[in-house]
N, CA, C and O atoms as a GROMACS GRO file, in nm:
protein
  596
    1MET      N    1  20.622  18.424   9.708
    1MET     CA    2  20.654  18.364   9.579
    1MET      C    3  20.530  18.375   9.489
    1MET      O    4  20.420  18.334   9.527
    2ALA      N    5  20.551  18.429   9.372
    2ALA     CA    6  20.441  18.445   9.276
    2ALA      C    7  20.406  18.309   9.214
    2ALA      O    8  20.488  18.218   9.209
    3LYS      N    9  20.284  18.301   9.169
    3LYS     CA   10  20.237  18.176   9.110
    3LYS      C   11  20.287  18.164   8.965
    3LYS      O   12  20.286  18.261   8.890
    4PHE      N   13  20.331  18.043   8.929
    4PHE     CA   14  20.378  18.018   8.792
    4PHE      C   15  20.260  18.009   8.698
    4PHE      O   16  20.162  17.940   8.726
    5ARG      N   17  20.270  18.080   8.587
    5ARG     CA   18  20.166  18.073   8.485
    5ARG      C   19  20.233  18.055   8.349
    5ARG      O   20  20.313  18.138   8.306
    6TYR      N   21  20.199  17.943   8.283
    6TYR     CA   22  20.253  17.915   8.149
    6TYR      C   23  20.175  18.001   8.050
    6TYR      O   24  20.053  17.990   8.039
    7ARG      N   25  20.246  18.087   7.979
    7ARG     CA   26  20.178  18.184   7.892
    7ARG      C   27  20.111  18.121   7.770
    7ARG      O   28  20.024  18.183   7.709
    8MET      N   29  20.150  17.999   7.733
    8MET     CA   30  20.089  17.933   7.618
    8MET      C   31  20.004  17.813   7.661
    8MET      O   32  19.990  17.715   7.588
    9GLN      N   33  19.947  17.823   7.782
    9GLN     CA   34  19.866  17.712   7.835
    9GLN      C   35  19.744  17.684   7.747
    9GLN      O   36  19.705  17.569   7.729
   10ASN      N   37  19.684  17.790   7.692
   10ASN     CA   38  19.567  17.769   7.607
   10ASN      C   39  19.604  17.690   7.481
   10ASN      O   40  19.525  17.607   7.435
   11ILE      N   41  19.721  17.714   7.427
   11ILE     CA   42  19.767  17.639   7.309
   11ILE      C   43  19.793  17.494   7.348
   11ILE      O   44  19.756  17.402   7.275
   12LEU      N   45  19.856  17.473   7.463
   12LEU     CA   46  19.880  17.336   7.512
   12LEU      C   47  19.748  17.263   7.533
   12LEU      O   48  19.737  17.145   7.499
   13SER      N   49  19.650  17.330   7.587
   13SER     CA   50  19.519  17.267   7.608
   13SER      C   51  19.455  17.226   7.476
   13SER      O   52  19.399  17.117   7.464
   14VAL      N   53  19.464  17.313   7.377
   14VAL     CA   54  19.409  17.281   7.244
   14VAL      C   55  19.484  17.161   7.185
   14VAL      O   56  19.422  17.070   7.129
   15LYS      N   57  19.615  17.161   7.198
   15LYS     CA   58  19.695  17.049   7.145
   15LYS      C   59  19.658  16.918   7.216
   15LYS      O   60  19.653  16.813   7.152
   16GLU      N   61  19.634  16.924   7.345
   16GLU     CA   62  19.594  16.804   7.420
   16GLU      C   63  19.458  16.753   7.372
   16GLU      O   64  19.436  16.632   7.361
   17LYS      N   65  19.366  16.846   7.344
   17LYS     CA   66  19.235  16.805   7.293
   17LYS      C   67  19.249  16.743   7.154
   17LYS      O   68  19.183  16.644   7.122
   18LEU      N   69  19.335  16.802   7.072
   18LEU     CA   70  19.359  16.745   6.939
   18LEU      C   71  19.421  16.606   6.948
   18LEU      O   72  19.390  16.518   6.869
   19GLU      N   73  19.509  16.587   7.046
   19GLU     CA   74  19.570  16.456   7.067
   19GLU      C   75  19.463  16.354   7.108
   19GLU      O   76  19.463  16.241   7.060
   20THR      N   77  19.374  16.395   7.197
   20THR     CA   78  19.266  16.306   7.240
   20THR      C   79  19.177  16.268   7.122
   20THR      O   80  19.138  16.152   7.108
   21GLN      N   81  19.146  16.366   7.038
   21GLN     CA   82  19.064  16.338   6.920
   21GLN      C   83  19.138  16.244   6.824
   21GLN      O   84  19.077  16.154   6.767
   22ALA      N   85  19.267  16.265   6.808
   22ALA     CA   86  19.347  16.177   6.720
   22ALA      C   87  19.349  16.035   6.775
   22ALA      O   88  19.344  15.938   6.699
   23LYS      N   89  19.358  16.022   6.908
   23LYS     CA   90  19.354  15.888   6.970
   23LYS      C   91  19.220  15.820   6.943
   23LYS      O   92  19.215  15.701   6.912
   24ASN      N   93  19.113  15.896   6.955
   24ASN     CA   94  18.980  15.841   6.929
   24ASN      C   95  18.966  15.800   6.783
   24ASN      O   96  18.914  15.692   6.753
   25ASP      N   97  19.011  15.885   6.692
   25ASP     CA   98  19.005  15.853   6.549
   25ASP      C   99  19.085  15.728   6.517
   25ASP      O  100  19.042  15.644   6.438
   26PHE      N  101  19.201  15.716   6.580
   26PHE     CA  102  19.285  15.598   6.557
   26PHE      C  103  19.216  15.472   6.609
   26PHE      O  104  19.218  15.368   6.543
   27ALA      N  105  19.156  15.483   6.725
   27ALA     CA  106  19.086  15.367   6.784
   27ALA      C  107  18.969  15.324   6.695
   27ALA      O  108  18.946  15.205   6.676
   28ILE      N  109  18.896  15.421   6.642
   28ILE     CA  110  18.784  15.390   6.553
   28ILE      C  111  18.836  15.323   6.426
   28ILE      O  112  18.780  15.223   6.381
   29ALA      N  113  18.943  15.378   6.369
   29ALA     CA  114  19.000  15.320   6.247
   29ALA      C  115  19.051  15.178   6.273
   29ALA      O  116  19.036  15.090   6.188
   30ALA      N  117  19.112  15.155   6.388
   30ALA     CA  118  19.161  15.021   6.422
   30ALA      C  119  19.044  14.924   6.438
   30ALA      O  120  19.054  14.808   6.398
   31ALA      N  121  18.936  14.970   6.496
   31ALA     CA  122  18.818  14.885   6.512
   31ALA      C  123  18.759  14.849   6.375
   31ALA      O  124  18.715  14.736   6.353
   32ILE      N  125  18.760  14.944   6.284
   32ILE     CA  126  18.710  14.918   6.149
   32ILE      C  127  18.798  14.816   6.079
   32ILE      O  128  18.747  14.727   6.011
   33VAL      N  129  18.929  14.829   6.094
   33VAL     CA  130  19.021  14.732   6.032
   33VAL      C  131  18.993  14.592   6.089
   33VAL      O  132  18.986  14.495   6.013
   34ASN      N  133  18.976  14.582   6.219
   34ASN     CA  134  18.947  14.451   6.279
   34ASN      C  135  18.815  14.394   6.227
   34ASN      O  136  18.805  14.275   6.199
   35GLU      N  137  18.716  14.480   6.213
   35GLU     CA  138  18.586  14.436   6.163
   35GLU      C  139  18.598  14.386   6.018
   35GLU      O  140  18.541  14.283   5.982
   36GLU      N  141  18.672  14.459   5.937
   36GLU     CA  142  18.690  14.421   5.797
   36GLU      C  143  18.771  14.291   5.785
   36GLU      O  144  18.744  14.209   5.698
   37GLU      N  145  18.869  14.275   5.873
   37GLU     CA  146  18.946  14.150   5.874
   37GLU      C  147  18.855  14.031   5.909
   37GLU      O  148  18.867  13.924   5.850
   38GLU      N  149  18.765  14.052   6.005
   38GLU     CA  150  18.673  13.946   6.043
   38GLU      C  151  18.579  13.911   5.928
   38GLU      O  152  18.549  13.793   5.905
   39LYS      N  153  18.532  14.012   5.857
   39LYS     CA  154  18.446  13.987   5.741
   39LYS      C  155  18.519  13.904   5.635
   39LYS      O  156  18.464  13.810   5.579
   40LEU      N  157  18.645  13.942   5.610
   40LEU     CA  158  18.725  13.869   5.511
   40LEU      C  159  18.746  13.724   5.556
   40LEU      O  160  18.732  13.631   5.476
   41LYS      N  161  18.779  13.707   5.683
   41LYS     CA  162  18.799  13.572   5.737
   41LYS      C  163  18.672  13.489   5.723
   41LYS      O  164  18.678  13.371   5.687
   42SER      N  165  18.558  13.550   5.751
   42SER     CA  166  18.431  13.480   5.739
   42SER      C  167  18.403  13.438   5.595
   42SER      O  168  18.358  13.326   5.570
   43LEU      N  169  18.429  13.528   5.501
   43LEU     CA  170  18.409  13.494   5.360
   43LEU      C  171  18.500  13.379   5.315
   43LEU      O  172  18.457  13.290   5.243
   44ILE      N  173  18.624  13.383   5.359
   44ILE     CA  174  18.719  13.278   5.322
   44ILE      C  175  18.675  13.145   5.382
   44ILE      O  176  18.684  13.041   5.317
   45GLU      N  177  18.628  13.148   5.506
   45GLU     CA  178  18.579  13.024   5.569
   45GLU      C  179  18.457  12.970   5.496
   45GLU      O  180  18.444  12.849   5.477
   46ARG      N  181  18.367  13.060   5.455
   46ARG     CA  182  18.249  13.016   5.378
   46ARG      C  183  18.291  12.952   5.247
   46ARG      O  184  18.238  12.849   5.207
   47GLN      N  185  18.388  13.017   5.179
   47GLN     CA  186  18.435  12.963   5.052
   47GLN      C  187  18.498  12.825   5.072
   47GLN      O  188  18.476  12.734   4.992
   48GLU      N  189  18.575  12.810   5.178
   48GLU     CA  190  18.638  12.681   5.206
   48GLU      C  191  18.531  12.576   5.236
   48GLU      O  192  18.545  12.460   5.196
   49GLY      N  193  18.426  12.616   5.306
   49GLY     CA  194  18.315  12.524   5.333
   49GLY      C  195  18.249  12.478   5.204
   49GLY      O  196  18.217  12.360   5.188
   50TYR      N  197  18.229  12.570   5.111
   50TYR     CA  198  18.172  12.532   4.981
   50TYR      C  199  18.267  12.440   4.904
   50TYR      O  200  18.224  12.347   4.836
   51ARG      N  201  18.397  12.467   4.914
   51ARG     CA  202  18.494  12.381   4.845
   51ARG      C  203  18.489  12.238   4.899
   51ARG      O  204  18.491  12.141   4.823
   52LEU      N  205  18.482  12.226   5.031
   52LEU     CA  206  18.472  12.094   5.092
   52LEU      C  207  18.342  12.025   5.051
   52LEU      O  208  18.340  11.905   5.024
   53PHE      N  209  18.234  12.102   5.047
   53PHE     CA  210  18.106  12.046   5.006
   53PHE      C  211  18.112  12.001   4.859
   53PHE      O  212  18.058  11.895   4.825
   54LEU      N  213  18.176  12.080   4.774
   54LEU     CA  214  18.191  12.044   4.633
   54LEU      C  215  18.272  11.915   4.619
   54LEU      O  216  18.237  11.829   4.538
   55LYS      N  217  18.377  11.903   4.696
   55LYS     CA  218  18.459  11.782   4.692
   55LYS      C  219  18.376  11.660   4.731
   55LYS      O  220  18.386  11.555   4.668
   56LYS      N  221  18.293  11.675   4.834
   56LYS     CA  222  18.207  11.566   4.880
   56LYS      C  223  18.105  11.530   4.771
   56LYS      O  224  18.075  11.413   4.748
   57LEU      N  225  18.053  11.634   4.704
   57LEU     CA  226  17.957  11.610   4.596
   57LEU      C  227  18.020  11.532   4.480
   57LEU      O  228  17.958  11.445   4.420
   58GLN      N  229  18.143  11.566   4.450
   58GLN     CA  230  18.212  11.503   4.338
   58GLN      C  231  18.251  11.358   4.369
   58GLN      O  232  18.270  11.278   4.278
   59GLN      N  233  18.263  11.326   4.495
   59GLN     CA  234  18.303  11.190   4.533
   59GLN      C  235  18.183  11.096   4.544
   59GLN      O  236  18.197  10.975   4.528
   60GLY      N  237  18.067  11.151   4.570
   60GLY     CA  238  17.948  11.067   4.586
   60GLY      C  239  17.872  11.056   4.454
   60GLY      O  240  17.928  11.069   4.346
   61GLU      N  241  17.743  11.033   4.468
   61GLU     CA  242  17.658  11.026   4.351
   61GLU      C  243  17.652  11.166   4.290
   61GLU      O  244  17.622  11.263   4.361
   62LEU      N  245  17.679  11.179   4.163
   62LEU     CA  246  17.691  11.308   4.097
   62LEU      C  247  17.554  11.375   4.082
   62LEU      O  248  17.462  11.320   4.020
   63ASP      N  249  17.544  11.494   4.138
   63ASP     CA  250  17.424  11.578   4.124
   63ASP      C  251  17.473  11.706   4.056
   63ASP      O  252  17.519  11.799   4.121
   64PHE      N  253  17.461  11.706   3.921
   64PHE     CA  254  17.520  11.814   3.843
   64PHE      C  255  17.463  11.951   3.877
   64PHE      O  256  17.536  12.051   3.875
   65LYS      N  257  17.335  11.956   3.908
   65LYS     CA  258  17.273  12.084   3.943
   65LYS      C  259  17.336  12.140   4.070
   65LYS      O  260  17.371  12.258   4.076
   66GLN      N  261  17.350  12.057   4.171
   66GLN     CA  262  17.408  12.102   4.299
   66GLN      C  263  17.557  12.134   4.282
   66GLN      O  264  17.608  12.227   4.343
   67ILE      N  265  17.626  12.056   4.199
   67ILE     CA  266  17.768  12.083   4.172
   67ILE      C  267  17.782  12.220   4.105
   67ILE      O  268  17.869  12.299   4.141
   68LYS      N  269  17.694  12.248   4.007
   68LYS     CA  270  17.698  12.376   3.937
   68LYS      C  271  17.669  12.491   4.033
   68LYS      O  272  17.738  12.593   4.030
   69GLU      N  273  17.567  12.477   4.118
   69GLU     CA  274  17.531  12.581   4.214
   69GLU      C  275  17.645  12.606   4.313
   69GLU      O  276  17.676  12.720   4.346
   70THR      N  277  17.707  12.499   4.358
   70THR     CA  278  17.818  12.512   4.453
   70THR      C  279  17.937  12.580   4.386
   70THR      O  280  18.003  12.664   4.447
   71THR      N  281  17.965  12.544   4.262
   71THR     CA  282  18.075  12.606   4.188
   71THR      C  283  18.047  12.755   4.168
   71THR      O  284  18.138  12.837   4.181
   72GLN      N  285  17.922  12.790   4.137
   72GLN     CA  286  17.886  12.931   4.122
   72GLN      C  287  17.899  13.005   4.255
   72GLN      O  288  17.943  13.120   4.259
   73ALA      N  289  17.860  12.940   4.361
   73ALA     CA  290  17.873  13.002   4.493
   73ALA      C  291  18.020  13.029   4.526
   73ALA      O  292  18.055  13.133   4.582
   74ILE      N  293  18.106  12.932   4.490
   74ILE     CA  294  18.251  12.950   4.514
   74ILE      C  295  18.301  13.068   4.432
   74ILE      O  296  18.379  13.149   4.483
   75GLU      N  297  18.259  13.080   4.306
   75GLU     CA  298  18.301  13.192   4.220
   75GLU      C  299  18.249  13.325   4.274
   75GLU      O  300  18.322  13.424   4.276
   76SER      N  301  18.124  13.327   4.318
   76SER     CA  302  18.067  13.450   4.375
   76SER      C  303  18.146  13.493   4.499
   76SER      O  304  18.175  13.611   4.517
   77LEU      N  305  18.178  13.397   4.582
   77LEU     CA  306  18.256  13.427   4.703
   77LEU      C  307  18.396  13.476   4.666
   77LEU      O  308  18.454  13.559   4.736
   78LYS      N  309  18.450  13.424   4.557
   78LYS     CA  310  18.582  13.468   4.512
   78LYS      C  311  18.580  13.618   4.484
   78LYS      O  312  18.672  13.690   4.523
   79TYR      N  313  18.474  13.666   4.416
   79TYR     CA  314  18.462  13.809   4.388
   79TYR      C  315  18.435  13.889   4.515
   79TYR      O  316  18.489  13.998   4.533
   80LEU      N  317  18.352  13.834   4.602
   80LEU     CA  318  18.326  13.901   4.729
   80LEU      C  319  18.454  13.913   4.812
   80LEU      O  320  18.477  14.015   4.878
   81ILE      N  321  18.536  13.809   4.808
   81ILE     CA  322  18.663  13.811   4.883
   81ILE      C  323  18.756  13.917   4.826
   81ILE      O  324  18.821  13.990   4.901
   82GLU      N  325  18.762  13.927   4.694
   82GLU     CA  326  18.846  14.031   4.632
   82GLU      C  327  18.797  14.170   4.670
   82GLU      O  328  18.877  14.258   4.702
   83ASP      N  329  18.665  14.190   4.666
   83ASP     CA  330  18.610  14.319   4.707
   83ASP      C  331  18.643  14.348   4.854
   83ASP      O  332  18.680  14.460   4.889
   84GLN      N  333  18.628  14.247   4.937
   84GLN     CA  334  18.656  14.265   5.080
   84GLN      C  335  18.803  14.295   5.103
   84GLN      O  336  18.837  14.372   5.194
   85LYS      N  337  18.892  14.237   5.023
   85LYS     CA  338  19.034  14.268   5.036
   85LYS      C  339  19.061  14.415   5.002
   85LYS      O  340  19.144  14.479   5.066
   86ARG      N  341  18.989  14.467   4.903
   86ARG     CA  342  19.005  14.609   4.868
   86ARG      C  343  18.952  14.698   4.981
   86ARG      O  344  19.013  14.799   5.015
   87VAL      N  345  18.839  14.659   5.038
   87VAL     CA  346  18.783  14.735   5.151
   87VAL      C  347  18.881  14.733   5.268
   87VAL      O  348  18.905  14.836   5.332
   88LEU      N  349  18.937  14.617   5.296
   88LEU     CA  350  19.034  14.605   5.405
   88LEU      C  351  19.158  14.689   5.377
   88LEU      O  352  19.212  14.752   5.468
   89ASP      N  353  19.203  14.690   5.253
   89ASP     CA  354  19.320  14.769   5.215
   89ASP      C  355  19.293  14.918   5.240
   89ASP      O  356  19.379  14.988   5.293
   90ARG      N  357  19.175  14.966   5.201
   90ARG     CA  358  19.140  15.106   5.225
   90ARG      C  359  19.134  15.136   5.375
   90ARG      O  360  19.181  15.241   5.420
   91ALA      N  361  19.078  15.044   5.450
   91ALA     CA  362  19.070  15.063   5.596
   91ALA      C  363  19.209  15.067   5.658
   91ALA      O  364  19.234  15.146   5.750
   92GLU      N  365  19.300  14.984   5.610
   92GLU     CA  366  19.437  14.984   5.662
   92GLU      C  367  19.510  15.112   5.625
   92GLU      O  368  19.587  15.165   5.705
   93LYS      N  369  19.486  15.163   5.504
   93LYS     CA  370  19.546  15.292   5.465
   93LYS      C  371  19.493  15.404   5.553
   93LYS      O  372  19.569  15.491   5.595
   94ASN      N  373  19.363  15.402   5.580
   94ASN     CA  374  19.304  15.502   5.669
   94ASN      C  375  19.364  15.491   5.809
   94ASN      O  376  19.391  15.593   5.874
   95LEU      N  377  19.384  15.369   5.855
   95LEU     CA  378  19.446  15.348   5.986
   95LEU      C  379  19.586  15.407   5.990
   95LEU      O  380  19.626  15.469   6.089
   96GLU      N  381  19.661  15.388   5.884
   96GLU     CA  382  19.798  15.443   5.878
   96GLU      C  383  19.794  15.596   5.880
   96GLU      O  384  19.877  15.660   5.946
   97ILE      N  385  19.699  15.654   5.808
   97ILE     CA  386  19.685  15.800   5.810
   97ILE      C  387  19.653  15.848   5.951
   97ILE      O  388  19.709  15.948   5.998
   98ARG      N  389  19.565  15.777   6.019
   98ARG     CA  390  19.528  15.812   6.157
   98ARG      C  391  19.647  15.793   6.251
   98ARG      O  392  19.665  15.870   6.346
   99ARG      N  393  19.729  15.691   6.226
   99ARG     CA  394  19.846  15.667   6.310
   99ARG      C  395  19.945  15.783   6.296
   99ARG      O  396  20.000  15.830   6.396
  100VAL      N  397  19.967  15.828   6.173
  100VAL     CA  398  20.058  15.940   6.149
  100VAL      C  399  20.004  16.067   6.215
  100VAL      O  400  20.079  16.142   6.278
  101ALA      N  401  19.874  16.091   6.202
  101ALA     CA  402  19.813  16.209   6.264
  101ALA      C  403  19.827  16.203   6.416
  101ALA      O  404  19.853  16.304   6.481
  102LEU      N  405  19.809  16.084   6.472
  102LEU     CA  406  19.824  16.068   6.617
  102LEU      C  407  19.968  16.094   6.659
  102LEU      O  408  19.992  16.161   6.760
  103ALA      N  409  20.062  16.042   6.584
  103ALA     CA  410  20.203  16.064   6.617
  103ALA      C  411  20.237  16.213   6.614
  103ALA      O  412  20.309  16.263   6.700
  104GLU      N  413  20.185  16.283   6.514
  104GLU     CA  414  20.210  16.427   6.504
  104GLU      C  415  20.146  16.502   6.621
  104GLU      O  416  20.208  16.592   6.678
  105ALA      N  417  20.024  16.465   6.656
  105ALA     CA  418  19.956  16.530   6.768
  105ALA      C  419  20.031  16.506   6.898
  105ALA      O  420  20.046  16.596   6.980
  106MET      N  421  20.078  16.382   6.917
  106MET     CA  422  20.153  16.350   7.039
  106MET      C  423  20.284  16.429   7.043
  106MET      O  424  20.326  16.476   7.149
  107GLN      N  425  20.348  16.445   6.928
  107GLN     CA  426  20.473  16.522   6.921
  107GLN      C  427  20.447  16.669   6.953
  107GLN      O  428  20.527  16.732   7.023
  108ASP      N  429  20.336  16.724   6.903
  108ASP     CA  430  20.303  16.863   6.933
  108ASP      C  431  20.283  16.883   7.083
  108ASP      O  432  20.334  16.979   7.140
  109VAL      N  433  20.211  16.792   7.145
  109VAL     CA  434  20.187  16.803   7.289
  109VAL      C  435  20.319  16.793   7.366
  109VAL      O  436  20.344  16.869   7.459
  110LYS      N  437  20.402  16.697   7.325
  110LYS     CA  438  20.530  16.678   7.393
  110LYS      C  439  20.617  16.804   7.380
  110LYS      O  440  20.683  16.845   7.476
  111THR      N  441  20.616  16.865   7.262
  111THR     CA  442  20.694  16.987   7.239
  111THR      C  443  20.647  17.098   7.332
  111THR      O  444  20.728  17.166   7.394
  112HIS      N  445  20.515  17.117   7.341
  112HIS     CA  446  20.463  17.223   7.428
  112HIS      C  447  20.487  17.191   7.576
  112HIS      O  448  20.508  17.282   7.656
  113GLU      N  449  20.484  17.065   7.613
  113GLU     CA  450  20.514  17.029   7.752
  113GLU      C  451  20.659  17.059   7.785
  113GLU      O  452  20.689  17.105   7.895
  114LYS      N  453  20.748  17.033   7.690
  114LYS     CA  454  20.890  17.065   7.714
  114LYS      C  455  20.910  17.216   7.726
  114LYS      O  456  20.987  17.263   7.810
  115LEU      N  457  20.838  17.292   7.641
  115LEU     CA  458  20.846  17.437   7.652
  115LEU      C  459  20.796  17.484   7.789
  115LEU      O  460  20.854  17.574   7.850
  116LYS      N  461  20.688  17.422   7.835
  116LYS     CA  462  20.634  17.458   7.966
  116LYS      C  463  20.736  17.424   8.076
  116LYS      O  464  20.756  17.504   8.168
  117GLU      N  465  20.799  17.308   8.066
  117GLU     CA  466  20.900  17.269   8.166
  117GLU      C  467  21.017  17.368   8.166
  117GLU      O  468  21.066  17.408   8.271
  118ARG      N  469  21.061  17.407   8.045
  118ARG     CA  470  21.172  17.503   8.035
  118ARG      C  471  21.134  17.638   8.097
  118ARG      O  472  21.211  17.699   8.170
  119GLN      N  473  21.012  17.682   8.065
  119GLN     CA  474  20.966  17.809   8.119
  119GLN      C  475  20.954  17.801   8.271
  119GLN      O  476  20.985  17.898   8.341
  120PHE      N  477  20.909  17.686   8.323
  120PHE     CA  478  20.900  17.669   8.468
  120PHE      C  479  21.039  17.670   8.531
  120PHE      O  480  21.059  17.730   8.637
  121ALA      N  481  21.135  17.606   8.466
  121ALA     CA  482  21.273  17.606   8.519
  121ALA      C  483  21.329  17.748   8.522
  121ALA      O  484  21.395  17.787   8.618
  122GLU      N  485  21.302  17.826   8.417
  122GLU     CA  486  21.346  17.966   8.415
  122GLU      C  487  21.279  18.045   8.527
  122GLU      O  488  21.343  18.127   8.594
  123TYR      N  489  21.152  18.021   8.546
  123TYR     CA  490  21.076  18.088   8.651
  123TYR      C  491  21.137  18.056   8.787
  123TYR      O  492  21.156  18.145   8.870
  124MET      N  493  21.166  17.927   8.811
  124MET     CA  494  21.224  17.886   8.939
  124MET      C  495  21.361  17.950   8.960
  124MET      O  496  21.395  17.992   9.070
  125ALA      N  497  21.440  17.956   8.852
  125ALA     CA  498  21.572  18.019   8.864
  125ALA      C  499  21.558  18.168   8.896
  125ALA      O  500  21.632  18.222   8.978
  126GLU      N  501  21.462  18.234   8.831
  126GLU     CA  502  21.439  18.377   8.859
  126GLU      C  503  21.391  18.397   9.002
  126GLU      O  504  21.433  18.491   9.070
  127GLU      N  505  21.303  18.309   9.048
  127GLU     CA  506  21.253  18.318   9.185
  127GLU      C  507  21.366  18.296   9.285
  127GLU      O  508  21.377  18.367   9.385
  128ALA      N  509  21.450  18.198   9.256
  128ALA     CA  510  21.564  18.172   9.346
  128ALA      C  511  21.658  18.292   9.349
  128ALA      O  512  21.706  18.330   9.455
  129ALA      N  513  21.683  18.352   9.234
  129ALA     CA  514  21.771  18.470   9.227
  129ALA      C  515  21.708  18.587   9.303
  129ALA      O  516  21.778  18.659   9.375
  130ARG      N  517  21.579  18.607   9.286
  130ARG     CA  518  21.508  18.716   9.354
  130ARG      C  519  21.513  18.695   9.506
  130ARG      O  520  21.539  18.789   9.581
  131GLU      N  521  21.488  18.572   9.550
  131GLU     CA  522  21.493  18.543   9.694
  131GLU      C  523  21.634  18.562   9.749
  131GLU      O  524  21.653  18.614   9.858
  132SER      N  525  21.733  18.518   9.671
  132SER     CA  526  21.873  18.534   9.714
  132SER      C  527  21.908  18.683   9.727
  132SER      O  528  21.977  18.724   9.820
  133LYS      N  529  21.858  18.761   9.632
  133LYS     CA  530  21.884  18.905   9.636
  133LYS      C  531  21.817  18.968   9.758
  133LYS      O  532  21.877  19.052   9.826
  134GLU      N  533  21.694  18.925   9.787
  134GLU     CA  534  21.624  18.977   9.905
  134GLU      C  535  21.698  18.941  10.033
  134GLU      O  536  21.710  19.023  10.124
  135ILE      N  537  21.747  18.818  10.039
  135ILE     CA  538  21.822  18.773  10.158
  135ILE      C  539  21.951  18.854  10.172
  135ILE      O  540  21.986  18.897  10.281
  136ASP      N  541  22.021  18.874  10.059
  136ASP     CA  542  22.144  18.954  10.062
  136ASP      C  543  22.115  19.096  10.109
  136ASP      O  544  22.190  19.152  10.189
  137GLU      N  545  22.007  19.155  10.059
  137GLU     CA  546  21.971  19.291  10.100
  137GLU      C  547  21.937  19.295  10.249
  137GLU      O  548  21.974  19.388  10.319
  138LEU      N  549  21.865  19.192  10.296
  138LEU     CA  550  21.828  19.185  10.437
  138LEU      C  551  21.953  19.170  10.524
  138LEU      O  552  21.966  19.236  10.628
  139VAL      N  553  22.044  19.083  10.481
  139VAL     CA  554  22.168  19.063  10.557
  139VAL      C  555  22.250  19.191  10.557
  139VAL      O  556  22.305  19.231  10.660
  140SER      N  557  22.259  19.256  10.441
  140SER     CA  558  22.335  19.382  10.433
  140SER      C  559  22.271  19.488  10.520
  140SER      O  560  22.342  19.563  10.588
  141TYR      N  561  22.140  19.497  10.521
  141TYR     CA  562  22.069  19.594  10.603
  141TYR      C  563  22.096  19.569  10.751
  141TYR      O  564  22.124  19.662  10.827
  142ARG      N  565  22.086  19.441  10.792
  142ARG     CA  566  22.110  19.406  10.932
  142ARG      C  567  22.255  19.431  10.971
  142ARG      O  568  22.285  19.480  11.080
  143PHE      N  569  22.346  19.397  10.878
  143PHE     CA  570  22.487  19.421  10.906
  143PHE      C  571  22.514  19.570  10.920
  143PHE      O  572  22.590  19.613  11.006
  144GLY      N  573  22.450  19.649  10.832
  144GLY     CA  574  22.464  19.796  10.839
  144GLY      C  575  22.404  19.849  10.968
  144GLY      O  576  22.459  19.941  11.028
  145GLN      N  577  22.294  19.793  11.011
  145GLN     CA  578  22.228  19.835  11.136
  145GLN      C  579  22.317  19.804  11.254
  145GLN      O  580  22.329  19.884  11.347
  146ALA      N  581  22.381  19.686  11.250
  146ALA     CA  582  22.466  19.645  11.362
  146ALA      C  583  22.591  19.732  11.368
  146ALA      O  584  22.640  19.763  11.477
  147GLY      N  585  22.643  19.773  11.251
  147GLY     CA  586  22.763  19.858  11.250
  147GLY      C  587  22.736  19.999  11.294
  147GLY      O  588  22.829  20.065  11.342
  148ASP      N  589  22.615  20.048  11.282
  148ASP     CA  590  22.578  20.184  11.322
  148ASP      C  591  22.569  20.195  11.474
  148ASP      O  592  22.584  20.305  11.528
  149GLN      N  593  22.546  20.089  11.544
  149GLN     CA  594  22.526  20.096  11.689
  149GLN      C  595  22.652  20.101  11.762
  149GLN      O  596  22.652  20.107  11.885
   0.00000   0.00000   0.00000
């Protein structure tokens, strides 16, 4: 029995490498999204802390300088939060692009694997037919030999 060789194995190998690279890119993009989400969460928590501090300042003895500084800090954080939301939005869009690329790479690999399976099934059918033919020829030869005696 001859050894099975998939004629497009080099293409399948390249597709598998591209799939691995797409998986890595997706993982990196997902890590970036998580990092950006954490930054946003941290900024929001800081802003909330300043809001609570401002409330405490307004309830106690009024220190207008500290109230003004705290209000400015809250406003500054408001802009930082908006910027961080834009950064997070870009990171999420990049993640979606990477997800689509990964899905396409996985589909390419799956397609080539199915082609390989089909080619292997054809190979096995051809091998079975060849072996059957050899057996038939051997049986016919033996039967012919037995009839000659």
